Structures are given as C-alpha cells and as structure tokens.
C-alpha positions as CSV (number, residue, x, y, z in Angstrom):
1,M,103.5,185.5,1.0
2,W,102.7,182.2,1.3
3,N,100.7,182.3,4.6
4,G,98.4,184.6,3.0
5,L,97.7,182.2,0.2
6,A,97.4,179.4,2.5
7,G,95.3,181.4,4.4
8,S,93.1,182.5,1.8
9,I,92.6,178.9,0.5
10,W,91.4,177.7,3.9
11,R,88.8,180.4,3.8
12,G,87.3,179.5,1.1
13,T,87.6,175.9,1.3
14,V,85.4,176.9,4.9
15,A,82.6,178.8,2.5
16,L,82.5,176.5,0.3
17,L,81.9,173.6,2.7
18,L,79.3,175.8,4.4
19,V,77.5,176.3,1.6
20,G,77.5,172.5,0.7
21,V,76.2,171.5,4.5
22,F,73.5,174.1,4.8
23,A,71.9,174.5,1.1
24,L,72.3,171.3,-0.7
25,P,69.9,169.2,1.4
26,A,67.5,171.6,1.0
27,L,67.8,171.6,-2.7
28,G,68.0,168.9,-3.6
29,G,72.0,169.3,-4.6
30,E,70.8,172.1,-7.4
31,L,72.6,175.3,-5.9
32,T,73.3,178.5,-7.6
33,V,75.5,180.8,-5.2
34,W,75.6,184.6,-6.5
35,T,78.2,186.9,-4.5
36,V,76.3,190.1,-4.4
37,T,78.1,193.2,-3.0
38,S,75.4,194.9,-1.9
39,G,71.6,193.4,-2.9
40,A,68.6,193.4,-1.7
41,F,67.1,190.8,0.3
42,V,64.1,188.9,-1.3
43,E,61.5,186.8,0.2
44,L,59.2,184.9,-1.9
45,D,56.4,183.2,0.3
46,G,53.8,181.2,-2.0
47,P,53.2,177.1,-2.6
48,T,57.1,176.9,-2.4
49,R,59.9,179.4,-0.2
50,L,62.3,181.5,-1.8
51,H,64.9,183.7,0.2
52,G,68.0,185.2,-0.8
53,V,70.0,188.3,-2.2
54,S,68.9,189.8,-5.3
55,P,69.3,188.5,-8.5
56,I,67.5,185.3,-7.4
57,P,66.5,182.5,-10.5
58,L,63.1,181.2,-10.5
59,D,62.0,177.9,-11.0
60,S,60.3,177.0,-14.0
61,R,58.1,175.0,-12.0
62,M,56.9,177.8,-9.6
63,N,53.3,178.3,-10.3
64,G,51.0,179.6,-8.0
65,E,50.8,183.2,-6.2
66,Y,53.4,184.3,-4.2
67,D,53.8,187.2,-1.7
68,V,56.9,189.3,-1.9
69,R,59.0,191.2,0.4
70,I,62.3,193.2,-0.5
71,T,64.3,194.8,2.1
72,L,67.8,196.7,2.0
73,D,69.5,198.9,4.5
74,G,68.8,202.8,3.5
75,Y,65.5,201.9,1.3
76,E,61.3,201.4,1.8
77,E,60.3,197.5,2.2
78,A,58.5,197.0,-1.1
79,R,55.7,194.4,-0.5
80,G,53.5,193.0,-3.1
81,R,51.7,190.1,-4.3
82,F,53.1,187.9,-7.9
83,S,51.2,185.2,-9.6
84,L,53.9,183.1,-11.3
85,R,52.7,180.6,-14.7
86,S,54.8,178.4,-15.7
87,R,54.2,176.8,-19.8
88,D,56.4,175.2,-22.1
89,G,59.3,175.2,-19.4
90,R,59.0,178.9,-19.0
91,V,58.2,180.9,-15.7
92,A,56.9,183.8,-16.2
93,V,54.6,186.7,-14.1
94,A,51.3,186.6,-15.2
95,S,49.9,189.7,-12.6
96,W,51.4,191.1,-10.2
97,T,49.9,193.8,-7.0
98,G,52.4,196.6,-7.0
99,S,50.6,197.6,-3.4
100,L,48.7,196.1,-1.2
101,A,47.2,199.5,-0.2
102,R,43.3,197.8,-0.1
103,E,43.9,195.1,2.0
104,R,46.0,196.8,4.4
105,F,43.1,199.6,4.5
106,F,40.6,197.1,5.7
107,R,42.2,195.7,8.3
108,S,43.4,198.9,9.9
109,L,39.6,200.4,9.5
110,V,39.0,196.8,11.0
111,L,41.5,196.7,14.1
112,P,43.6,200.4,13.9
113,G,47.2,199.2,13.1
114,Y,46.8,196.3,11.8
115,G,47.5,196.7,8.5
116,Q,50.9,198.6,9.5
117,I,51.9,194.9,11.2
118,G,50.9,193.3,8.2
119,G,52.9,195.5,6.5
120,G,56.4,195.0,8.3
121,R,56.1,198.4,10.7
122,A,55.1,196.9,14.0
123,T,56.3,200.0,15.8
124,A,53.8,202.2,14.0
125,G,50.9,199.6,14.3
126,I,51.5,199.1,17.8
127,T,51.5,202.8,18.6
128,W,48.4,203.6,16.3
129,A,46.2,200.9,18.3
130,T,47.3,201.7,21.0
131,G,46.0,205.3,20.9
132,C,43.3,204.5,19.1
133,L,41.9,201.9,21.1
134,G,43.0,204.4,24.4
135,A,41.2,207.1,22.6
136,A,37.8,204.8,21.8
137,T,38.0,203.0,25.4
138,T,38.2,206.5,27.2
139,S,35.2,207.7,24.9
140,L,33.0,204.8,26.2
141,V,33.4,205.5,29.7
142,L,33.0,208.8,29.6
143,D,29.9,208.0,27.6
144,L,28.6,206.2,30.8
145,R,29.6,209.4,33.2
146,Y,27.4,211.6,30.8
147,A,24.5,209.3,30.7
148,D,24.4,209.6,34.5
149,A,25.0,213.3,35.1
150,H,22.0,213.5,32.4
151,D,20.2,211.3,34.5
152,A,20.5,213.5,37.6
153,Y,20.6,216.6,35.8
154,R,16.5,215.2,34.5
155,L,15.6,214.3,38.2
156,A,16.7,217.2,39.2
157,V,14.3,219.0,36.7
158,G,11.3,217.0,37.4
159,D,11.4,217.8,41.1
160,L,11.7,221.6,40.7
161,Q,8.8,221.2,38.4
162,T,6.8,219.6,41.1
163,V,7.7,221.6,43.9
164,A,6.7,224.8,41.3
165,S,3.6,223.5,40.2
166,A,2.6,222.2,43.9
167,P,-0.5,224.7,45.1
168,V,1.4,225.8,48.3
169,V,4.7,226.7,47.1
170,D,8.1,226.3,49.1
171,E,10.5,228.7,48.1
172,E,13.1,228.0,50.4
173,A,13.3,224.7,48.5
174,L,12.5,226.0,45.2
175,V,15.4,228.6,45.6
176,S,17.4,225.2,46.6
177,L,16.1,222.8,43.8
178,T,17.0,225.6,41.5
179,G,20.5,225.6,42.3
180,D,20.6,222.1,41.6
181,A,19.4,222.0,38.8
182,F,21.6,224.6,37.1
183,D,24.7,222.9,38.8
184,L,23.5,219.7,37.4
185,E,23.5,221.0,33.5
186,V,26.4,222.6,33.6
187,E,28.0,219.1,34.7
188,S,25.6,217.5,32.3
189,N,27.0,219.5,29.5
190,S,30.5,219.5,30.5
191,R,31.0,215.8,30.5
192,L,28.9,215.7,27.4
193,R,31.2,218.1,25.6
194,T,34.1,216.1,27.1
195,R,33.2,212.7,25.2
196,N,32.3,214.5,22.0
197,A,36.2,215.6,22.3
198,M,37.3,212.1,22.8
199,L,35.1,210.8,20.2
200,A,36.9,213.5,17.6
201,V,39.9,212.6,19.0
202,T,39.3,208.7,18.5
203,G,37.7,209.4,15.0
204,A,41.1,212.1,14.1
205,L,43.1,209.2,15.0
206,W,41.4,205.8,13.3
207,A,41.7,208.2,10.1
208,G,45.4,209.0,10.2
209,N,45.8,205.6,10.9
210,L,44.4,204.3,7.4
211,V,46.0,207.5,5.5
212,D,49.3,206.2,7.3
213,A,48.0,202.3,5.9
214,I,47.0,203.9,2.7
215,F,50.3,206.1,1.1
216,F,52.9,205.3,3.8
217,H,53.8,201.8,2.5
218,G,56.3,201.0,0.1
219,G,54.9,199.0,-2.9
220,L,56.2,197.0,-5.9
221,D,57.6,199.1,-8.6
222,V,57.6,196.1,-11.2
223,R,58.7,196.4,-14.8
224,E,58.7,193.7,-17.7
225,G,62.2,193.3,-19.2
226,S,63.9,191.6,-22.0
227,D,65.5,188.5,-21.8
228,G,63.0,187.1,-19.0
229,V,64.0,189.4,-16.7
230,V,61.9,191.6,-14.3
231,Q,63.0,194.6,-12.6
232,I,61.7,195.9,-8.7
233,G,62.5,199.1,-8.6
234,M,62.8,200.5,-4.8
235,N,62.0,203.7,-2.9
236,R,65.0,205.1,-1.1
237,K,64.4,206.6,2.8
238,T,64.5,210.4,2.3
239,R,64.7,213.2,4.9
240,L,61.1,214.4,2.9
241,R,59.6,211.2,3.6
242,R,60.7,210.8,7.2
243,T,59.6,214.4,7.8
244,V,55.9,214.0,6.2
245,R,55.4,211.1,8.6
246,S,56.1,213.0,11.7
247,A,53.4,215.7,10.5
248,L,51.1,213.2,10.3
249,L,51.9,211.9,13.8
250,P,55.2,212.7,15.8
251,G,57.8,209.9,16.2
252,L,56.8,208.1,12.8
253,G,59.7,209.4,10.7
254,Q,61.9,208.4,13.6
255,S,60.2,205.1,13.4
256,Y,60.4,205.1,9.8
257,G,64.2,206.0,9.9
258,G,64.9,203.0,12.2
259,S,64.5,204.9,15.8
260,P,61.7,203.3,17.3
261,M,62.1,204.1,20.5
262,R,62.9,207.5,19.7
263,G,59.9,207.3,17.8
264,L,57.6,206.3,20.6
265,L,59.1,208.7,23.1
266,Y,58.1,211.6,20.3
267,S,54.5,209.8,20.1
268,A,54.0,209.2,24.4
269,A,55.7,213.2,24.6
270,A,52.9,214.9,22.0
271,L,50.0,212.5,23.0
272,A,50.5,213.5,26.6
273,T,50.6,217.6,25.7
274,G,48.1,217.4,23.4
275,M,45.7,215.8,26.1
276,F,46.5,218.0,28.7
277,A,45.8,220.6,26.0
278,L,42.6,219.3,25.0
279,E,41.9,218.5,29.4
280,S,42.6,222.3,29.8
281,H,40.4,223.6,27.4
282,L,37.1,221.5,28.8
283,D,37.8,222.6,31.8
284,Y,37.9,226.2,30.3
285,R,34.5,225.6,28.6
286,R,33.1,224.3,32.1
287,E,34.1,227.3,33.9
288,E,32.2,229.1,31.4
289,D,29.5,227.1,31.8
290,R,29.7,228.0,35.2
291,A,29.5,231.5,35.1
292,E,27.0,231.9,32.7
293,A,24.5,229.5,34.8
294,A,25.3,231.7,38.0
295,A,24.4,234.7,35.9
296,E,21.0,232.9,34.6
297,E,19.9,231.5,37.7
298,G,20.1,235.1,39.4
299,S,17.8,236.4,36.6
300,E,15.2,233.0,36.7
301,L,15.0,234.0,40.9
302,A,15.0,237.3,40.1
303,R,11.8,236.8,37.9
304,V,9.8,235.3,39.8
305,G,10.8,237.6,42.6
306,L,12.5,234.7,44.8
307,L,15.8,236.6,44.8
308,T,17.2,237.9,47.7
309,A,20.2,240.3,48.3
310,E,22.5,237.5,50.0
311,Y,21.6,235.2,47.5
312,S,22.4,237.2,44.7
313,E,25.7,238.5,46.8
314,T,26.3,234.5,46.6
315,L,26.2,234.3,43.1
316,D,27.9,237.2,42.2
317,R,31.0,235.6,44.2
318,E,30.1,232.0,42.8
319,Q,30.3,234.0,38.6
320,R,33.7,235.9,39.3
321,V,35.3,232.8,41.3
322,A,34.3,230.7,37.9
323,L,35.7,233.9,35.9
324,A,39.0,233.7,37.7
325,A,39.5,229.8,37.2
326,R,38.1,230.4,33.3
327,D,40.7,232.8,32.5
328,D,43.5,230.0,34.7
329,E,42.5,227.7,32.5
330,L,42.6,229.7,29.6
331,D,46.5,230.1,30.1
332,R,46.9,226.8,30.9
333,R,45.3,225.4,27.7
334,N,47.4,227.9,25.4
335,A,50.6,227.0,27.6
336,W,49.6,223.2,26.7
337,I,49.0,224.0,23.1
338,A,52.7,225.4,22.5
339,A,54.3,222.6,24.3
340,T,52.5,220.2,21.5
341,A,53.6,222.3,19.1
342,V,57.1,222.3,20.1
343,V,56.9,218.1,20.4
344,W,55.4,218.2,17.2
345,G,57.8,220.8,15.5
346,A,60.7,218.7,17.3
347,S,59.6,215.9,15.8
348,M,59.6,217.0,12.4
349,L,63.5,218.8,12.7
350,D,64.5,215.5,14.4
351,A,63.4,213.7,11.1
352,L,64.9,216.2,8.8
353,F,68.4,216.6,10.1
354,L,69.0,214.2,12.4
355,G,68.0,210.3,10.7
356,P,70.3,208.5,9.2
357,P,71.7,209.6,5.9
358,E,70.0,209.3,2.6
359,G,73.5,207.9,1.0
360,A,74.9,208.9,-2.5
361,V,71.8,210.2,-4.8
362,T,71.0,207.8,-7.3
363,E,69.4,209.0,-11.4
364,R,67.2,205.4,-11.5
365,P,65.7,203.4,-8.0
366,V,67.7,199.8,-7.3
367,S,67.0,197.3,-8.8
368,V,65.9,193.9,-8.3
369,S,66.2,191.3,-10.6
370,L,64.5,187.7,-10.9
371,L,65.8,185.8,-13.8
372,D,63.3,183.3,-15.7
373,T,65.1,179.9,-15.3
374,S,64.2,178.6,-18.5
375,R,67.3,180.9,-19.8
376,G,69.8,178.4,-18.8
377,F,69.6,178.6,-14.4
378,S,69.4,176.8,-11.9
379,P,67.0,177.4,-8.5
380,G,69.2,178.5,-6.0
381,V,69.9,181.0,-3.5
382,S,72.3,184.1,-3.2
383,F,74.7,184.8,-0.8
384,R,77.0,187.6,0.6
385,L,80.4,186.0,0.5
386,R,83.0,188.2,2.8
387,F,87.0,187.7,3.0
C-alpha cells in the first residue's frame, strides 16, 4: 500500500513540475489546468494564440478576429471565425462565421483543391488538384493536336479543290486526294471529339471540387449560452457522411474516415478505369467515323464517275475492317465502364461498412465551452492528465 501511495505522489509531483516548467513561463504565472477525460482540442489564432483541450477560459483582454479550429476523434473538424470584443472587463463574441464556405469556394475556383487544403483536408485537396490540373493539361495538349490535324485537313481540301478545278483533271491524283481528305477529316473530327471529352471531364472535376469545398466541411454550430458560455456543436463522422463523399468521388469517404492511403487508391483506380472507358469510347466513335467516311468516299467518287471496281473493293474492305474494330472497341468500352462502376460501388460499400465505428449515438452534439473570464477565471490551458 505504501509503495502504491508513494508511486502516486511521485507521479503527481512530476506532472505538476512538468506543467510548471512548460506552461508557466508562457503564461506569466497565470495558469488554469482543466483535467478533461475526453475533450476537443481547440485552437484560436488571432492577435494572440490560445490552444488547449476544452473548456478553455478566454482572457478579458482578447480583442480582435480569431480563426477557430476544433478537432476531436470521431468528429468532423470544425473551422470558423470569431470576432471577440472586450468591454467593462468582460469578453464577448461580437460576431462569428459559422462556415467559411465562400472563402473555400473562391480558393477552389482559382485553384482546385486549395479550398480543401486551407480547410484542413490536405488529402482531398491533393486528389482534386491532381485530377483537375491533370485533366486541364491534357485538354490543352489535345487542343494543340486537334489544331494540327484540322490545319492538315484544310490543306488537303485546298489541294483537292485545286486539282478538281484545273483545266485538265488528273483523275488518279483526284482519287488519291479525295481519300486523303476523308482520312484527315476523320482524324480531325476524332481529335476534336477527344479534346471536347477531356474538357467535359475537366469541367466535371472542377465542379465536383467546388461542391466538395462548399458542402463537405464542418462549420461552427455556435449557440449563445448563459453565464458567459458559448457552446459549439460538432458533427459526428457517420457512415452516411462517408458514403455520400465516396459517391461524389471514390476515395473521399475513406480519406474523410481517416484512411487517406486507401482513399487515394480508390481515387486512382476510379480515374484510371474511367479514362480507359473514355478512351475506348472515343476509339469506338473514330472507327465508326472511318466506316462512314469509306462509304461516303465511294459515293462521292461514284457520283463523278471515278470509282473503279478495284477501288470500290478496297473501300468495302476498309469499311468492314472499321466496323469490326468498332464492335471490338464497343465491347472494350462497356467492360471499362463496368470496371469503373465496380470501383465506385466498392468505394461506397467500403465507406459504409469498413470505416471506423461511429461510437455511441448521442441525442445532442458534443459541446465545447468557451468561458468568459470576467466570471472569475484566469487565462489558462487545458490538459489531459492520465495516471
């Protein structure tokens, strides 16, 4: 018994010495220690900085605007902004911003993912930034390729018109230039379609990034209380919230639930299979255009009386090959679409069933109390002391 009591006294003395060594110099000798078994970690950054485990007393001299960040395991990180005003030895909340959605919106509008990173969700921000900027860069490259193909097509059409309008028509050259013009038109249309599809992907990712920046962040649920107490509610991380995020983009639910690497894997898999599906669809449309171009070329040459039996057979063979390739690409596209759906569904099921447990269900949100120091409190810091 004496040994256990001596050990407890020794541990308590060491804890108090540590508090004195590390906390007292920073606070000028004034310290309030709040022993909280389980509390949220509160950070106030402004003219002065105050960090600790709730409840935290506020000094009556704290004036100005403060950014507030509150974290607690199993709950969404809450961020907002207070404006504190001191009068007659009392501190009060003059105004507060429960959500910084507008700020995050404009940040993510300028640079995808910037609003998420500024809101404390670095993994989600990096995912959105990588996807959006990668798609935008690809769109720029594809636009340059389309411009080259379109210029080549226009030159071929010009050469064809020159030969066709000559006093003496070179039939062999006319047939050759007609075939080249149709081939270049197919290539130009294919590259235009590819560029437009990538622009649509870029726009969709950018829009999803804005939706995520606006709606999928925890704000401050502030309630004015009595006796100088301000209560801040917090949203518990639930299976439904995880699943909704994974429905927007695979992997977001996992990152939200605390598994960023698993989330990145889902995001990468969904983007990869989706891009393969898009590529196969574009190849399918290109082969369809090639088959139609062969038929149109035969009709055009037949109209001017330049279609020979040998060349007609060549065009028919090209059309059959293009139609067979089109069917193959259609099957490949459908397979990649199915793979993308599987990854998307797996991410949602993972978020729903394999995420961390929600814990006990409570009727009301967790409250964090910021106490008015005019009620007799001194500025201090909260600690979790475990013996």
